DRENLUM-223768 format. One record per atom (N, C-alpha, C): residue in one letter; x, y, z negated. Coordinates in steps of 0.1 Angstrom, whole numbers, plus 2048, in hexadecimal, padded with zeros to 3 digits. Layout:
// residues N
aXYZ;...
END
This chain:
// residues 431
m7DE410899;m7D141A8A5;m7C741989E;r7C14238A5;r7AF42789D;r7A74208A8;i79E4168A1;i79640E8A9;i7844178A8;l7814188B5;l7744208B8;l7694198BC;k7624178BC;k75540F8C5;k75341A8D2;l7514138DA;l74E4198E7;l74341C8EB;t73F4298E9;t73042F8EC;t73843B8F6;e72C4428FB;e72844D903;e73245A8FD;d73245C8F1;d7334638E9;d7424648E5;t7454568E2;t7584538E3;t75D4588F1;q7584528FA;q75E451907;q76246090E;k75446B909;k75447890F;k76047F903;d76047B8F5;d76C4848F0;d77A47E8F4;i77B4718F8;i78946C8FD;i78E475909;l783475911;l78647B91D;l78B48891E;e780493915;e78749E910;e7964A090B;n797495902;n7A34968FE;n7AE495905;l7AE48E911;l7B6487919;l7B8493923;l7AF499927;l7B04A692E;l7B84B0929;k7B64B191C;k7C04BB913;k7CC4BC91C;r7D54B191F;r7E04AC921;r7E54B292E;s7DA4B6939;s7DE4B8945;s7E54C8943;p7EF4C7950;p7F54D4954;p7ED4DF958;n7E04DE95B;n7DB4E895F;n7D64F0951;n7D64ED944;n7D34EF93A;n7DF4F7930;y7E84F9938;y7F7500930;y7FB50E938;g7EE517937;g7EF52393D;g7F652C936;e7FC52992C;e805531923;e813531928;f81852592E;f821526938;f826527945;e81C52C94A;e81B53095A;e82353F95E;g81E545952;g829555953;g833550953;r83B54994C;r84B54694C;r84E53E959;v84753795B;v84952F969;v849536973;n83F541976;n83C547980;n84A553982;a84F557977;a85855F979;a86555C97B;i86754E977;i87254797D;i87454598D;i86853E98F;i86553E99C;i86A54B9A5;e8625559A2;e8665619A9;e8735689A8;e87C56599D;e88756799C;e89155F9A7;v88E5529A6;v89754B9AE;v89154F9BD;r88554F9C1;r8825569CC;r88855E9D4;t88A5679C9;t8905779CD;t89F5759CD;k8A556E9C2;k8B25719BE;k8BA5639C3;r8B25589C7;r8BB54E9CC;r8C25479C1;d8D15459C7;d8DA53E9C1;d8DE5459B2;e8DD5529B4;e8E255C9A8;e8D855599C;a8CC55399F;a8C2550992;a8C3543992;i8C6537998;i8CA52C998;i8D552B98C;f8DF53198F;f8EA530988;f8E8538979;a8E2543978;a8DE548970;a8D353D965;y8CB53A969;y8C152F960;y8C652195F;t8D151D967;t8D8510964;t8E1515958;k8E651F956;k8EE525949;k8E452493F;q8DC52993F;q8D052E935;q8CC523933;f8C6518938;f8C050F933;f8C5500931;d8D24FF939;d8D94F3936;d8E74F8932;g8E9500931;g8F850492C;g904500934;a9014FE942;a90A4FC94B;a910507953;d91B505958;d92051395E;d92150D96F;i91450E974;i91550A984;i91551698C;n921515997;n91D51D9A0;n91C5189AF;a92151F9BA;a91F51C9C5;a92B5109C9;d93250F9BF;d93D5049C4;d93C4F89BE;n9354F89B4;n9344EB9AD;n9254E79AD;i9194ED9B3;i9094E89B0;i9074DC9BB;l90C4DC9C3;l90E4CB9CC;l9174C39C5;v9104B79C1;v9194AB9BC;v9214A59C8;t92C4A59C3;t9394A29CE;t93948E9CE;e93F48B9D9;e94147E9D8;e9484789CE;d9534819CB;d95C47C9BF;d95247C9B1;e94B4819B0;e9404819A3;e9384789A4;i9334739B1;i92C4679B1;i9334579AF;k93F4589B7;k9484519B2;k94D44B9A2;e94E45699F;e953457990;e944453989;a93945398B;a92C44D986;a92B440989;y92F43D994;y92E42C995;y93C42498B;e94442E98B;e94D426980;e947429972;q93F42F971;q93A42E964;q92F426960;v92442496A;v91B41C966;v91C410965;d91440895E;d9173FA95B;d9123F0965;e9183E9969;e91B3DE975;e90C3D8977;n9083D1969;n8FA3CF969;n8EF3D696C;l8EE3E3969;l8E73EC96E;l8E43F097B;l8F33F1980;l8F23F398F;l8ED3E8998;s8ED3DB992;s8EA3D0996;s8DB3CF998;v8D13D498C;v8C63D598C;v8C33DD994;i8C73EC996;i8C33F599E;i8C13EF9A9;r8CB3E89AF;r8CB3E69BE;r8C13D99BE;k8BF3D49B5;k8B03C79B7;k8A33D09B6;s8A53D89AD;s8963DF9AE;s8963E79BB;l8A13EA9C1;l8A13F59CB;l89B3EA9DA;v89F3E29D9;v89A3D79E3;v88C3D59E0;n8843D49D5;n8763CF9D5;n86F3DE9D7;i8753EA9D6;i86C3F79D4;i86E3F99E6;k8793F49EA;k87A3F79FA;k86E3F2A03;k8703E49FF;k8683D9A06;k8593DCA06;y8533E19F6;y8493E59F6;y8433ED9FD;h84D3F99FF;h845406A06;h848400A16;e84F3FBA18;e8523F8A2C;e8463F5A2B;k83D3EEA26;k82F3E9A2B;k8233F4A2A;q8273FFA28;q821408A26;q821414A36;l828410A3C;l82E419A46;l823417A50;p81B425A55;p813423A5F;p819423A6C;n812422A7B;n815422A83;n80F42EA8E;s817433A93;s80D440AA0;s805435AA8;w7F943BAAD;w7F1433AB4;w7EC43CABF;f7E6435ACB;f7E143EAD6;f7D5434ADA;t7CD43AADF;t7BF434AE9;t7C243BAF8;t7BF435B00;t7B643AB0C;t7AC434B13;e7A243CB16;e79843AB1D;e791445B25;d791440B34;d78C44BB3E;d78F45AB3D;g79D45AB3E;g7A4466B40;g7A746FB2F;v7A1467B28;v7A446CB1B;v7AF464B0F;i7BB46BB11;i7C5465B04;i7C346CAF8;l7C1462AEB;l7BF468ADC;l7C8461AD6;g7D0469ACD;g7D7460AC4;g7DB465AB8;q7E5462AAF;q7EA464AA2;q7F7464AA3;k80146CAA5;k81146CAA2;k81446EA94;v81C464A8F;v821463A7F;v82F46AA81;t831473A7C;t83F478A78;t84147CA67;a851478A69;a856479A5A;a858488A58;l854489A4C;l85B49CA45;l86A499A49;e86D4A6A4C;e87C4ABA4D;e8834ABA41;t87E4B0A3A;t8874B1A2B;t87F4B0A1F;a8824A8A16;a87D4A4A0A;a8884A7A00;g87E4AD9F4;g8854B19E8;g87F4A69DA;v8884A49D5;v8874979C9;v88F4A19B9;y8814A39B2;y8874A79A4;y88A49A99D;v893498996;v89748F98C;v89949697C;p891495974;p89649B969;p8A4497960;g8A949F959;g8AF49E94F;g8AE49F940;g8B54A0938;g8B14A292A;g8B049A921;k8A449491D;k8A448C912;k8A447F917;a8A147A924;a8A146E926;a8A946B936;v8AE46193C;v8B345D947;v8AB455950;y8A745895A;y89B44F961;y89E44E96F;p8AA44696F;p8AF44297F;p8A5436987;s89A43197F;s89142A985;s88A43498F;s883442989;s87C44B98D;s88645199A;v89245099A;v89A4539A6;v89344B9B5;l8974419AE;l8914359BA;l8824379BD;m87B4379B9;m86C4379B7;m8694449C2;n87144F9BF;n86D45C9C8;n87545F9D4;v8814579D4;v88A45C9E0;v88444D9EB;l8844409E8;l8834369EF;l8744389FB;p86843C9F5;p85E43D9FF;p85F447A09;a86A454A04;a87045BA0F;a879457A19;k88344EA12;k889449A1E;k88343EA25;v87B435A1F;v87642CA2B;v86C434A38;a86743FA30;a85E448A3B;a86444DA42;g872452A42;g87C453A4D;g87F463A4B;v880468A41;v884478A3E;v88F479A3F;d894483A49;d8A0486A4A;d8AA487A41;r8A8492A36;r8AD496A2E;r8A7494A23;i8AF48EA17;i8A848EA0C;i8B2497A03;v8AE4A19FC;v8B84A89F2;v8AF4A59E3;m8BA4A39D8;m8B14A49CC;m8BA4AD9C1;c8B04B19BA;c8B54BB9AD;c8B44B39A2;t8BD4B7997;t8BC4B098A;t8C44B8981;p8C44BC976;p8CB4C696E;p8D64C0966;p8DF4C8966;p8EB4C0962;p8EF4C1953;g8F64BB94D;g8FC4BC93F;g9034CA93C;k9054CC932;k9114D8930;k91A4D7936;d9214CC937;d92F4CA93F;d92D4C994C;g9214CF954;g9204CF960;g91F4C1968;k91B4B6960;k91B4A9967;k90C4A5965;v90A4A0973;v8FC495974;v8FD48896C;y8F4482967;y8F5475960;y8F746B96A;s903461964;s90645996F;s8FE450975;s8F244C96E;s8E843E973;s8DF44797F;t8DE45597D;t8D745B986;t8E0461993;l8EA461993;l8F446299F;l8F34549A6;v8F644A9A0;v8F743E9A3;v8E943A9AE;a8DF43B9A2;a8D24369AB;a8D04429B9;a8D244C9B6;a8D04569C1;a8D74519D0;k8E544E9CC;k8EC44A9D6;k8EA43F9DD;e8E44319D3;e8DE4279D8;e8D24289E1;a8CB4319DC;a8BC4319E4;a8BF43C9F1;g8C94419F3;g8CC44B9FE;g8CD45AA01;v8CA45F9F4;v8C946C9F2;v8D54739FA;d8D147DA00;d8DD485A09;d8E548C9FF;e8DC4969FC;e8E54A29F1;e8E14A39E1;i8E74A49D9;i8E34A59CA;i8E84B39C7;y8E04BB9C1;y8E14C99BC;y8DE4C89AA;k8EA4CF9A3;k8E74D2997;k8E04DD993;v8D44D9990;v8C84E398D;v8BC4DB98B;g8B74E597E;g8AB4DC97A;g89D4E5977;g8954E0970;g8894E896D;g8864F1979;a87C4FA972;a87250297D;a87A50698A;q88750C986;q89051298E;q89250A99A;a8974FC997;a8994F29A1;a88D4F19AA;i87F4F09A4;i8744F09AE;i8744FA9B6;a87650A9B3;a8755119BC;a8855149C5;a88B50E9C1;a89850F9CA;a8935079D9;m88E4F89D1;m8884F19DF;m87D4F69E6;a8775019E3;a8685059E7;a86D50D9F0;f8765189EA;f87C5249F3;f8875239FD;g89251B9F7;g89C51D9FD;g8A75239F3;t8B25239F2;t8BD52B9EF;t8CB52B9F6;e8D35339F5;e8E352F9FB;e8E85259FA;s8E85199F1;s8EA50F9EE;s8E25069ED;i8D25059EB;i8CA4FA9EC;i8C14FD9F7;p8BF4F39FC;p8B54F3A09;p8A44F4A08;k89C4FCA12;k88E4FCA0E;k88D4EDA16;v8824E8A0B;v87D4DCA0E;v8714DBA15;d8694CFA19;d85B4D1A1F;d8534C9A15;k8554C2A0A;k8504BDA00;k85A4BC9F4;i8534BB9E9;i8594BA9DA;i8514AE9D3;v8584A69CE;v8544999CA;v85E4989BB;g8584919B1;g85D48C9A4;g85A492999;p85C48D98C;p856492982;p85F49B977;g8564A296D;g85E4AB966;g8564AE959;n85B4B8954;n8534BF949;n84B4CB94D;i8434CF940;i8374D8947;i83C4E1952;y8494E994D;y84C4F4957;y8504ED963;v8524E2965;v8544DA973;v8474DB97A;a83D4D3974;a8324D3976;a8294DD97B;l82B4E8972;l8254F7976;l82E4FB983;a83A4FC985;a83F502990;a83A4F699C;k83B4EE9A0;k8354E59A8;k8264EA9AD;k81E4ED9A2;k8124F09A4;k8155009AC;a81A5099A6;a81C5189AC;a8215169BB;v82A50F9BC;v82F50C9CC;v8295079D5;f81D4FF9D3;f8164F89DA;f80F5019E6;g8114FE9F1;g80D5049FD;g81B50BA03;y82450F9FE;y82F512A02;y836505A07;v8374FDA00;v8384EDA03;v8304E49FE;s8314D8A01;s8284CE9FD;s82C4C89EE;i8254C39E5;i82A4BD9D9;i8244AB9D9;d8294A59CF;d8234979CD;d81749B9C8;s81749D9BA;s80C4A19B1;s8124A79A6;i80C4AA99C;i80D4B4992;i8084A9987;a8164A3980;a81549497B;a81249C96A;g809497963;g808495953;g80F48C94C;p80E48B93F;p814483937;p80F47393A;s817469939;s81445C93C;s808455935;e80244B93C;e7F6447935;e7F6435938;i7F1431930;i7EC421930;i7E041D92C;l7D9415935;l7CB41192F;l7CD403930;v7C93F9925;v7C63EE925;v7B83E5925;l7B43DF92F;l7A63DA92C;l7AA3C8929;a7A53C691F;a7A63BB91B;a7993B2912;d79A3A6912;d78F39F90D;d799394900;e78D38B8FF;e7913838EF;e79F3798F4;t79F379902;t7AA370907;t7B8375907;a7B9382903;a7C938A906;a7CF3878F8;n7DB3898FC;n7E43888EE;n7E63908EA;p7E43978DA;p7E43A08D8;p7F43AA8D3;r7FB3A28D4;r8083A48D3;r80E3AB8E1;y80C3A28EE;y8103A98FA;y8073B58FA;v7FC3B88F6;v7F53C48F8;v7FA3CD8F2;a7FD3CC8E6;a8003D78DA;a80F3DA8E4;a8183D38E8;a8263D88EF;a8203DF8FB;d8183E0903;d8153E390E;d8123ED90D;l8073F4900;l8043FF900;l81140A8FB;l8164068F2;l8254098EE;l82E4108F7;s82F406901;s83740B90E;s836416911;q82A41E911;q826429919;q82743590E;a822432900;a82243B8F3;a82E43E8F2;e83B4388F5;e84443C8F3;e84C4498FB;h84544A905;h84A45490E;h84C465909;d83E468905;d83F4738FB;d8324758F3;e83447F8EC;e8254818E3;e81A4828E9;m81B4858F4;m80E4898FF;m80847A905;a810474905;a80F46590B;a7FD45E907;s7F945790F;s7EB45290B;s7EC44490D;a7E843D900;a7EA42F902;a7DA42A8FC;i7D2423905;i7C341C901;i7C240F907;l7BE4088FC;l7B83FB8FE;l7A83FC8FE;i7A23F9904;i7933F5907;i7923E4907;t78A3DF8FE;t7883D28F9;t77A3CC8F9;t7753C08FC;t76A3BC8F7;t76B3B18E9;s7753B38E6;s7773AA8DB;s77B3B28D1;q7723B38C4;q7773B98B7;q7833B48B2;e7833A78B1;e79039D8AA;e79A3A38AE;l7993A58C0;l7A83A98C8;l7AC3B98C3;a7A03BE8C2;a7A33CE8BD;a7AA3CE8B1;e7AA3C68A9;e7AD3C789A;e7BC3C2898;k7BD3B68A2;k7CB3B28A1;k7D73BB8A9;v7D03C18B4;v7DA3C98BE;v7E03D78B2;s7D33DC8AA;s7D83E58A1;s7E33E3899;t7E23D6895;t7EA3D088B;t7FA3CE890;e7F83C889D;e8053C48A7;e80B3D38A8;v7FF3E08AD;v8083EB8AC;v80F3F48A2;d80C3F1895;d8133F488A;d81D3F0888;g8213E0889;g82B3DA888;g8373DE894;f8313E089E;f83C3E78A8;f8413F58A3;v8393FD8A2;v83B40A8A2;v84840A894;a846406889;a850403880;a85E3FE884;e8603F988E;e86A3F4892;e8713FA89E;l86A4018A6;l86F4068B5;l8764138B2;s8814178BA;s88541F8B9;s88342E8BA;r87742E8C1;r86F43E8C8;r86443D8C1;k8634378AF;k8584398A7;k8534468A4;e85744E8A6;e85245B89F;e84A4638AE;i85045E8BB;i8494648C7;i83B45A8C9;i83E44D8C6;i8354468C7;i8274478BC;q82C4498B4;q82144C8A9;q8184588AB;k81F4648AD;k8194728B3;k80D46C8C1;s8164648CA;s80D4628D4;s8004588D0;l7FE4518C6;l7F544A8C4;l7EA4538BD;d7F245A8B4;d7E94618AB;d7E246B8B3;n7E34708BC;n7DF4788C7;n7D64768D0;y7DF4688D6;y7D64638E6;y7D54558E7;g7D84518D9;g7D64418DB;g7C843E8D1;y7C24338DB;y7B242C8D6;y7B341E8D9;i7AB4168D3;i7A740C8D3;i79A40C8D3;l79540A8DD;l78340A8E0;l77B3FE8E1;a7743FC8D9;a76C3ED8D7;a75F3F08E2;a75D3E98E8;a7543E98F5;a7493DB8F5;d73D3DF8F4;d7343D38F2;d7323C98FE;t7353CE90C;t7353C3917;t7443C991D;m7473BF92A;m7503C3932;m74D3CF93D;d73E3D093F;d73A3D894A;d7403E2943;e7373E8937;e73A3F3931;e74A3F692F;a7513EF92D;a75E3F292D;a7653F693A;i7603EC947;i7663F2952;i762402955;a755402953;a74F411956;a75841D94F;t75D417944;t767423938;t774422941;v77741A947;v78541694E;v78341E958;n77D41E960;n77842A96B;n77543796B;e77043895D;e77044495B;e77C44C955;i78644594E;i79544B94D;i79B44C955;a79C443960;a7A344596D;a7B2443967;s7B743D95E;s7C643A95A;s7D343A968;e7DA43F963;e7E743D96A;e7EB42F96A;h7EE429962;h7EF41895F;h7E441095D;m7E140895E;m7D53FF959;m7D93F395B;e7D73EB94E;e7DA3DC94A;e7CC3D494C;i7CC3CB953;i7BC3C2951;i7C33B694B;v7C03B293D;v7C23A5937;v7B739F932;t7B039893D;t7A438F93B;t7A538393F;k79837A93D;k79B36C941;k79B36B952;d793376956;d790378964;d79338596D;p7A238996B;p7A939796D;p7A639997F;f7A8391984;f7A6395996;f797399995;h790390992;h781393994;h77D3A298C;v7833A3982;v7813B4978;v7893BF980;m7953BC989;m79C3C398F;m7943C899D;t78B3BF9A1;t77F3C79AD;t7783D19A8;k7753D199C;k76A3DC998;k76F3E8991;i77F3E8994;i7883F498E;i7863FD99A;r781408998;r7854149A5;r78F41E9A4;n790420994;n79942D994;n7A3427989;a7B3429990;a7BC423988;a7C8426991;g7D642B98B;g7E042F991;g7E6421997;a7E741798F;a7EF408992;a7E8400987;i7E43F698E;i7DD3E9985;i7E43DE985;f7EC3DD978;f7F13D0974;f7E93C5970;i7EA3B6976;i7E13AC975;i7E33A396B;g7E039B95F;g7E739395B;g7EF395951;e7EF38A944;e7F938D939;e80739293D;y80D38D947;y81938C94D;y81C397954;s8163A1957;s8153AE960;s8163B9958;s8203BA94E;s8203C7943;s8243D394D;e8203DF94B;e8223EB94D;e82F3ED951;p8393EA94C;p8493EB951;p84F3E6959;l8463DC960;l84B3D496B;l8483DD977;g83F3E9975;g83A3F097F;g8443FA980;d8463FE974;d85340A971;d85E408979;y8643FC977;y8733FA97B;y8733F0988;f86E3E6988;f8723DB991;f8693D699D;a85A3D399B;a8513CD9A5;a84E3D49B0;g8533DF9B4;g8523E59BE;g8483F39C4;p83B3EF9BE;p8343FB9BF;p8374089B9;n8334159BD;n83941E9B7;n8344239AA;h83A4299A4;h83842A994;h834436990;v83644199C;v83244E99C;v82244C9A0;l81844E998;l80D44D995;l80145B98F;p7F7459997;p7ED463991;p7EB467983;t7E946F979;t7E646E96D;t7D947A969;n7D747A95C;n7CE481958;n7BE482962;g7BD477966;g7B047296A;g7AF47497B;t7BB477981;t7BB47A990;t7BD46E995;a7BF461992;a7BB456995;a7AD45599F;r7A545E99C;r79845D9A4;r7984639B0;f7A34689B2;f7A846F9C0;f7B24719C7;f7C046A9BD;f7CB46D9C2;f7D245B9C1;s7DB4599CA;s7E144E9CB;s7EE44E9C8;p7F84429C4;p8044449BE;p80B4499CD;l81A44F9C7;l8224529D2;l8254479DF;n8254489E9;n8274419F1;n82D4479FF;v831440A08;v838441A14;v82D44BA1E;d81E44DA1A;d816458A23;d81C462A1D;d81F464A12;d826474A0C;d82E478A12;f835470A19;f840478A20;f83F477A30;l833475A36;l82D477A43;l824481A44;k824483A51;k81A48DA57;k812484A64;k808485A65;k800480A71;k7F948DA7A;t7FC48DA88;t7FA495A90;t7F1491A98;s7EA496A9C;s7DE493AA6;s7E3494AB5;i7E048DABF;i7E348DACA;i7DA48DAD3;i7D5498ADA;i7CA499AE3;i7CE49AAF3;s7C9493AFC;s7CB495B0A;s7BF493B12;y7BA49BB1B;y7AD49AB21;y7B049BB32;s7AF493B3D;s7AE49AB48;s7A54A1B4C;r7A64A5B5A;r79D4ADB5D;r78D4AAB5E;p78D49BB64;p780494B66;p779492B5A;a78648EB50;a77D48CB41;a775497B3D;l77F4A5B3B;l77A4AFB37;l76E4B7B3E;e76B4B2B4C;e7614B9B54;e7564B2B4A;k7564A5B4C;k74849FB46;k7434A6B3A;i74C4AAB31;i74A4AFB23;i7494BEB21;h74E4C6B2D;h74E4D6B2B;h7464DBB23;q7394D9B28;q72C4DFB23;q7294DEB17;d72D4D2B14;d7274D0B05;d7304D7AFB;i73C4D9B00;i7474E2AF4;i7444F0AF7;e73F4F3B03;e73A4FFB04;e72D504AFC;c7264FCAFD;c7194FCAF3;c71D4FFAE6;f7254F6ADF;f7294F6AD2;f730503ACD;a738505AD6;a740516AD2;a73951EAD0;e72E520ADD;e72752CADE;e71952BAD0;n71951FACC;n70D51EAC2;n714525AB6;e722523AB6;e72A529AA8;e730539AAA;g72A53DAB5;g72F54BAB9;g73C54CABD;l742542AC3;l74F542AC4;l754541AD4;t74F551ADB;t75254BAEA;t75E549AEF;a769550AEA;a77654EAEF;a778541AEE;h773536AE7;h773528AE5;h76E524AF1;a75E526AF4;a759520B00;a761526B0B;n766532B0F;n76C538B16;n77952EB1C;s78152BB13;s78C524B12;s78A517B1B;i77C50FB19;i779503B1E;i774506B2F;r76C511B2F;r762516B3C;r76C51AB45;v776521B43;v77D525B4E;v787519B58;r785510B52;r78B506B58;r7814FFB63;f775502B63;f76A500B6C;f761509B72;e768515B70;e75D520B77;e75C520B84;k76451CB8D;k76151CB9C;k756512B9F;e755506B97;e74C4FBB99;e73B503B95;d73E50EB8A;d73350EB84;d72C51BB8C;
END
């Protein structure tokens, strides 16, 4: 991996390079995505079936688009028992973590005034699960369980089928274990459009969550407003902050855990130790030579991999907060103290035994995280994403009487005389 001196210029150059990966910079795809969305919106199932044949090579129709119980049963027979056991263990951890996020409705009363907040789960949520190059049962759990914990009435899932018209067995098993109500065999931008507008077969949902390729990301962006979405996810990222106490072999392995996702993934080490920087670079070269996805990893490192040597820890921390990485590891002699200074990160992993894949698969916190610097203002997927908060207001006549002239004054100042009148008519006899 390249080793650079951390300066204002290198920081600026890296940030500009990373931002090139944002879905906002792929305008050439938007026309194609918008055409697919409009086709699905107007032609509904007909468009879904045609696009599934075109892109996935599968003959899907109204009779087989919904995954059946028999298909789910077959999936259970095909999935390794060890994997099923791990899925169930992970599910428990994820569910337990997200249950702690549940908020309560609340009410206050004082002198004839009742104010409050009513918390209500969304009625229907849609979960998108990619197919194609890789299988991600872990993402099924991470996207479905917060909705389940929130109390969403109906959870539907869309995922592309293979040419045989079937869905990956591990995907089906994870969905069943997590509590998905319906699974539809459709992928890509057409799946997002189907859940946003509804078709004869696929219901319209209130919110769409889940990762996908650039077509899926741009489709989610395009339908936002018709439905809610979680975020527009970009390529995966990891940033490791380390000092001379870090194990270079561990750090190198952790960097590559994200670089293997795809050619646009980013892996960055910021360290105050030049010696560590050099050792990590050497370890990275050794791992890349023997890992199965070496070509993808190497392209990722060539394009978006950096080792930055900082003069001070304060300088390193400032850069960490500027980059605002999706995943951030702290491997220093005082990691918990350093953690208090980190403002911007999707998830923070503390200590040398808290490697990033722990969060991907098992610990419990959600692995659906903000990317491309959006950790400056976005949070991980959580239970709140599947809840609405409704304000409650109730005034008695005596309570309103005390303040009605104040409201009328405010409304008239804004030129909204009907607003003022709505209050005034209740006390016109007294006036």
